C-alpha positions as CSV (number, residue, x, y, z in Angstrom):
1,M,4.1,14.3,-11.7
2,T,2.6,13.8,-15.5
3,T,4.4,14.1,-18.4
4,R,3.3,16.5,-21.0
5,P,2.3,15.3,-24.3
6,A,5.2,15.2,-27.2
7,Y,4.3,18.3,-29.6
8,R,5.4,16.6,-33.4
9,V,7.2,18.8,-36.4
10,E,7.6,16.8,-39.9
11,V,9.3,18.3,-43.1
12,S,9.3,17.2,-45.9
13,R,11.5,17.0,-49.2
14,L,11.0,14.6,-53.1
15,L,14.4,13.9,-54.3
16,P,15.6,12.4,-57.5
17,V,17.5,9.2,-56.1
18,D,16.0,6.1,-54.7
19,A,14.5,5.0,-52.2
20,E,16.8,3.0,-50.6
21,A,20.5,4.9,-52.0
22,A,18.1,8.5,-49.9
23,F,17.1,5.7,-46.5
24,A,21.2,4.3,-46.7
25,R,22.8,8.1,-46.8
26,V,20.1,10.2,-44.9
27,S,18.8,7.6,-42.0
28,D,22.9,6.8,-40.9
29,P,23.8,9.5,-37.7
30,R,27.4,9.0,-38.6
31,H,26.0,11.7,-41.7
32,H,24.8,14.1,-39.9
33,P,26.9,16.7,-38.9
34,R,27.3,16.9,-43.2
35,W,23.7,18.3,-43.1
36,V,22.6,19.5,-39.4
37,P,23.7,22.9,-39.0
38,L,26.9,23.2,-36.3
39,T,26.8,19.5,-35.1
40,R,28.6,16.2,-33.5
41,Y,28.1,12.8,-33.6
42,D,30.3,10.9,-31.5
43,G,28.9,7.2,-31.3
44,P,29.6,3.6,-32.5
45,T,31.6,3.6,-36.2
46,A,28.7,0.7,-36.3
47,A,25.8,1.6,-39.0
48,P,22.4,2.2,-37.1
49,A,20.5,-0.7,-35.7
50,P,18.3,-1.1,-33.1
51,G,19.0,-1.4,-29.3
52,V,22.5,1.1,-30.6
53,G,22.9,4.7,-28.7
54,F,24.4,7.1,-30.1
55,T,25.5,11.5,-29.3
56,M,24.3,14.4,-31.5
57,V,26.2,17.9,-29.8
58,S,24.9,21.2,-30.9
59,G,26.0,24.9,-31.3
60,P,28.8,27.2,-32.0
61,G,31.6,25.6,-31.4
62,A,30.2,21.4,-31.2
63,R,32.6,20.7,-34.3
64,R,35.5,21.4,-33.0
65,G,35.3,19.4,-29.8
66,R,33.6,22.2,-27.3
67,A,30.5,21.9,-25.4
68,G,27.3,22.0,-26.8
69,F,23.6,21.0,-26.4
70,V,23.6,17.1,-26.0
71,D,20.7,15.2,-27.4
72,R,21.3,11.7,-26.4
73,M,19.3,8.9,-28.9
74,T,18.8,5.4,-28.9
75,T,17.9,3.6,-32.3
76,L,14.6,2.0,-32.1
77,Q,13.8,0.6,-35.6
78,H,15.8,0.2,-39.0
79,V,14.5,-1.4,-42.0
80,A,14.9,-0.2,-45.4
81,P,12.5,0.3,-47.7
82,S,11.9,-1.4,-51.0
83,T,11.3,0.7,-54.2
84,A,10.4,-2.7,-56.1
85,E,7.5,-3.7,-53.7
86,G,7.0,-0.2,-52.6
87,T,7.5,0.1,-48.8
88,V,8.8,2.4,-46.7
89,G,11.7,2.3,-45.0
90,R,11.9,3.1,-41.7
91,N,14.4,4.5,-38.8
92,V,13.2,5.6,-35.4
93,V,15.3,7.1,-32.0
94,R,13.9,7.9,-28.5
95,K,15.5,10.8,-27.4
96,D,17.2,10.0,-24.2
97,G,17.5,13.7,-22.9
98,P,19.6,15.2,-21.6
99,A,16.8,18.3,-23.4
100,L,14.4,17.0,-24.8
101,S,12.2,13.6,-24.7
102,G,10.4,11.8,-27.3
103,T,11.1,10.3,-30.1
104,A,11.9,11.1,-34.1
105,G,12.6,9.0,-36.8
106,L,13.1,9.3,-41.0
107,D,10.8,8.0,-43.7
108,V,11.7,7.2,-47.0
109,V,9.2,6.8,-49.3
110,P,9.0,5.2,-53.3
111,V,7.3,7.5,-55.5
112,D,9.5,5.5,-58.6
113,A,12.3,3.5,-59.9
114,G,14.6,7.7,-59.3
115,R,12.9,9.9,-56.5
116,S,11.9,9.3,-53.1
117,R,10.3,11.5,-50.5
118,V,12.3,11.9,-47.6
119,V,9.8,12.5,-44.1
120,W,11.4,13.7,-41.1
121,W,9.7,13.9,-37.7
122,E,10.4,14.3,-34.3
123,E,7.6,13.9,-31.6
124,V,9.4,15.6,-28.5
125,R,9.4,17.5,-25.1
126,L,11.3,20.0,-23.7
127,V,13.0,18.3,-20.3
128,G,11.7,20.4,-17.2
129,P,9.4,22.8,-16.0
130,W,8.7,24.4,-18.6
131,P,4.7,25.6,-19.8
132,R,3.2,23.7,-22.3
133,R,2.8,26.4,-24.4
134,A,6.2,28.2,-24.2
135,N,7.8,24.4,-25.2
136,E,5.4,23.8,-28.5
137,R,6.5,27.4,-29.4
138,A,10.4,27.1,-28.5
139,V,10.1,23.3,-29.6
140,G,8.2,23.5,-32.8
141,L,9.9,26.8,-34.3
142,F,13.7,25.6,-34.2
143,L,12.8,22.1,-35.3
144,R,11.6,22.7,-38.2
145,A,14.3,26.1,-39.2
146,M,16.1,22.8,-38.2
147,L,14.7,19.9,-40.4
148,A,14.1,22.4,-43.5
149,V,17.2,23.8,-42.8
150,T,19.2,19.8,-43.0
151,L,16.8,18.6,-45.3
152,W,17.8,21.0,-48.1
153,R,20.8,20.5,-48.0
154,F,20.5,17.1,-48.1
155,S,18.5,17.7,-51.0
156,R,21.6,19.9,-52.5
157,E,24.4,16.4,-51.4
158,V,22.6,13.6,-53.3
159,C,21.2,16.2,-56.7
160,S,25.6,17.3,-56.2
161,R,27.2,14.2,-55.6
162,G,24.4,11.8,-58.6
163,R,21.9,8.9,-57.5
164,G,24.5,6.7,-55.4
């Protein structure tokens, strides 16, 4: 059986906060339920690090502990950016199923001392006997909308809380 290629979706947003501060917030999955609609975090209380697994559960009752869409992930890469050196921060996770497989990541690009660009991307496929075109359409439409809302909420939080 051949594995279908992953479908890439990418959304980015320019933020009025330095890359280090943006990365510290957005790359930590413990904070994602504040921005990702209808989602809860199930995982360790420690900050993300390579090899550490966690689960996000999404659905109408997920935040109240009910069952939902389970997305298991393992952190593969977690490298902070440096505005001074102009290096991009990168957090990459592997999607371990049961419904999605592939990788997802956050790149935080320093723009200048007070601004950064956050790029959230996913290269995923639905697990199961889905036709390729249905897979691309379903994954692409859903993920693009979810990522756009998530980064909009994150941006709103950053702007309302300030730069720290």
